[in-house]
C-alpha positions in Angstrom: 0.0 0.0 0.0 1.4 3.4 -1.0 1.9 6.1 1.6 -0.7 8.3 -0.1 -3.3 5.6 0.1 -2.4 4.9 3.7 -2.8 8.6 4.6 -6.1 8.8 2.7 -7.5 5.9 4.8 -6.2 7.4 8.0 -7.8 10.8 7.2 -11.1 9.1 6.5 -11.0 7.0 9.6 -10.1 10.0 11.7 -13.0 12.1 10.2 -15.6 9.4 11.0 -14.1 8.6 14.4 -14.3 12.3 15.3 -17.9 12.6 14.1 -18.8 9.4 16.0 -17.5 10.8 19.3 -19.0 14.3 18.8 -22.4 12.6 18.4 -21.9 10.6 21.6 -22.7 12.9 24.6 -21.5 10.2 27.0 -18.0 10.9 25.7 -17.9 14.4 24.4 -19.9 16.2 27.2 -17.9 15.0 30.3 -14.5 15.0 28.5 -15.0 18.6 27.5 -17.0 19.9 30.5 -15.2 18.5 33.5 -11.8 20.1 32.9 -13.4 23.5 32.3 -15.7 23.1 35.4 -12.7 22.2 37.6 -10.7 25.1 36.3 -13.5 27.5 37.1 -13.8 26.0 40.6 -10.1 25.6 41.5 -8.5 28.2 39.3 -10.8 31.1 38.7 -12.8 31.2 41.9 -9.6 31.8 43.9 -8.8 34.9 41.8 -5.2 36.0 42.3 -4.5 33.6 45.3 -1.0 32.1 45.2 -0.7 28.4 44.3 3.1 28.5 44.8 5.5 31.3 45.6 5.9 32.0 41.8 2.4 31.5 40.5 -1.3 32.2 41.0 -3.9 29.5 41.1 -5.2 30.6 37.7 -1.7 30.0 36.1 -1.0 26.8 38.0 -4.4 25.3 37.3 -4.2 26.2 33.7 -1.3 23.8 33.3 -2.7 21.1 35.6 -6.3 21.2 34.3 -4.9 21.1 30.8 -3.0 17.9 31.8 -6.2 16.5 33.4 -8.2 17.3 30.2 -5.9 15.7 27.6 -5.5 12.6 29.8 -9.2 12.1 30.1 -9.7 12.5 26.3 -7.0 9.9 25.6 -7.9 7.3 28.2 -11.6 7.4 27.6 -11.3 7.7 23.9 -9.1 4.6 23.5 -9.7 2.6 26.7 -13.5 2.6 26.8 -14.2 2.5 23.1 -11.6 0.0 22.0 -12.9 -2.4 24.6 -16.5 -1.7 23.6 -15.7 -2.3 19.9 -13.9 -5.5 20.8 -17.0 -6.7 22.6 -19.3 -5.8 19.7 -17.1 -7.7 17.3 -16.2 -4.6 15.3 -12.5 -5.2 15.6 -13.0 -8.6 14.1 -14.6 -6.9 11.1 -11.8 -4.4 10.9 -9.2 -7.2 10.9 -11.1 -9.0 8.1 -11.1 -5.8 5.9 -8.2 -4.6 3.8 -7.8 -1.6 6.1 -4.5 -1.7 8.1 -5.0 -1.8 11.8 -2.5 0.9 12.3 -4.9 3.4 10.7 -7.7 2.3 13.1 -5.6 2.8 16.1 -3.9 5.9 14.7 -7.2 7.5 14.0 -8.4 7.0 17.6 -5.1 8.5 18.9 -5.4 11.5 16.6 -9.1 12.1 17.6 -8.1 11.9 21.3 -5.5 14.6 20.6 -7.9 16.7 18.7 -10.3 16.6 21.6 -7.3 17.4 23.9 -6.5 20.5 21.7 -10.2 21.7 21.9 -10.0 21.4 25.7 -6.7 23.2 25.9 -8.0 26.0 23.6 -11.1 26.5 25.9 -8.9 26.5 29.0 -6.6 29.1 27.4 -9.6 31.3 26.6 -10.9 31.1 30.2 -7.4 31.6 31.7 -6.6 34.7 29.5 -10.0 36.2 29.7 -11.1 35.6 33.3 -8.0 34.4 35.1 -5.7 37.2 33.8 -3.0 34.7 32.9 -0.3 36.4 31.0 2.2 34.4 29.0 4.2 35.3 25.9 2.9 34.0 22.6 5.8 31.5 22.5 4.8 30.2 26.0 1.2 29.8 25.0 2.2 27.9 21.9 4.7 25.7 23.9 2.2 24.9 26.6 -0.4 23.9 24.1 2.1 21.7 22.2 3.3 20.0 25.4 -0.2 19.2 26.5 -1.5 17.9 23.2 1.6 15.8 22.4 1.8 14.8 26.0 -1.5 12.9 25.5 0.4 10.1 23.6 1.5 8.1 26.7 -2.1 8.1 27.9 -3.4 7.0 24.5 -1.0 4.1 25.0 -2.4 3.5 28.5 -6.0 3.7 27.1 -5.1 1.2 24.4 -3.7 -1.2 27.0 -6.9 -1.0 29.0 -9.0 -1.4 25.8 -7.3 -4.6 24.9 -6.9 -6.1 28.4 -10.3 -5.2 29.9 -13.8 -6.3 29.0 -16.3 -4.0 27.4 -18.3 -3.7 30.7 -15.3 -3.2 32.9 -13.2 -0.8 30.8 -15.0 2.4 32.0 -14.7 1.6 35.7 -11.1 0.7 35.3 -10.3 3.9 33.4 -12.0 5.9 36.2 -10.1 4.0 38.9 -6.8 4.8 37.1 -7.6 8.3 36.0 -9.0 10.0 39.0 -6.6 8.8 41.7 -3.6 9.4 39.5 -4.8 12.9 38.8 -5.3 13.8 42.4 -2.0 12.2 43.6 -0.1 13.9 40.8 -1.2 17.4 42.0 -3.6 18.1 39.2 -6.4 19.3 41.5 -4.4 20.6 44.4 -0.8 21.8 44.3 1.6 19.0 45.5 3.2 21.4 47.9 0.1 21.3 50.1 -0.6 17.6 49.9 0.5 15.1 52.5 4.1 13.9 52.4 3.2 10.3 51.4 1.4 11.5 48.3 4.3 13.7 47.3 6.5 10.6 47.5 4.1 8.6 45.2 3.7 11.3 42.6 7.0 10.8 40.7 5.9 7.2 40.0 2.7 8.4 38.2 2.7 9.5 34.5 0.4 12.5 35.0 2.9 14.0 37.4 5.6 14.2 34.7 3.3 15.7 32.0 2.1 18.3 34.5 5.6 19.2 35.5 6.5 19.8 31.9 3.4 22.0 31.5 4.3 23.9 34.7 7.8 24.4 33.4 6.5 26.1 30.3 4.5 28.6 32.5 7.7 29.3 34.4 6.5 27.7 37.6 9.0 24.7 37.7 12.8 24.7 37.1 13.9 23.8 33.5 16.7 21.6 34.8 14.2 18.7 35.4 12.8 18.6 31.9 15.0 15.7 30.6 13.9 13.5 33.5 10.2 14.1 32.8 10.6 13.3 29.1 12.5 10.1 29.8 9.8 9.0 32.4 7.0 9.7 29.9 8.9 7.7 27.1 9.3 4.8 29.5 5.7 4.8 30.5 4.7 4.9 26.8 6.9 1.9 26.1 5.4 0.0 29.1 1.8 0.7 28.1 2.4 -0.2 24.5 3.9 -3.4 25.6 0.9 -4.2 27.7 -1.4 -3.3 24.8 0.6 -5.7 22.5 0.1 -8.5 25.0 -3.6 -7.8 25.0 -3.7 -7.6 21.2 -2.0 -10.9 20.8 -4.2 -12.5 23.4 -7.2 -11.2 21.5 -6.0 -12.6 18.2 -5.3 -15.9 19.8 -8.9 -16.1 21.0 -10.2 -15.1 17.6 -8.0 -17.2 15.3 -6.7 -19.9 17.6 
């Protein structure tokens, strides 16, 4: 298959995957609404209160709620719907068709990142308009890029859940992973005011590393730690893709023997 043909299939699959999720309020509404609601509650309602010595709550929560939003779009978009489509037999149909599976999975990842970009754009609008967050044009662009691209490890985690969990258990499993990780990584409340044992757990959680990169772009965290966070996210991505590969092979074994 030529690269042009592959790209054409990927573009079509991405278009229809996006339309499907837009038309499903069970996905689109909470994924878009909750990060914005939490930003209003935890970021804007505190006005100019200090989150850390170098940032206001509006600035801090812009980075942390952006992280929260892109993670949710990735984990629910892949984790829940891959498991659901497995249970419905749709993946069996996809395998039997001439369409490469890489375009099916790539489209889901791209759509999750598109939803992440929409969430980030809405948060930026709220932060700049009502939170009086002031960043340079380069910092706004860098923060948006870090958040959207940073969804990739969580797409891998969602894919692992989608292939390892059943269609009825995937959503509770995603919630059990997503919400505690978000809290323990300091996405709702700054880590500095959380108990010591949670601060010790945070570096072992992938949302912590993405949020630290986002906070660095806003000038809240020191730049010297950037390489460590990139390496950690790359390692988590490899781990989650490995788990997804195990689930995919197990699924193929059950289907084809």
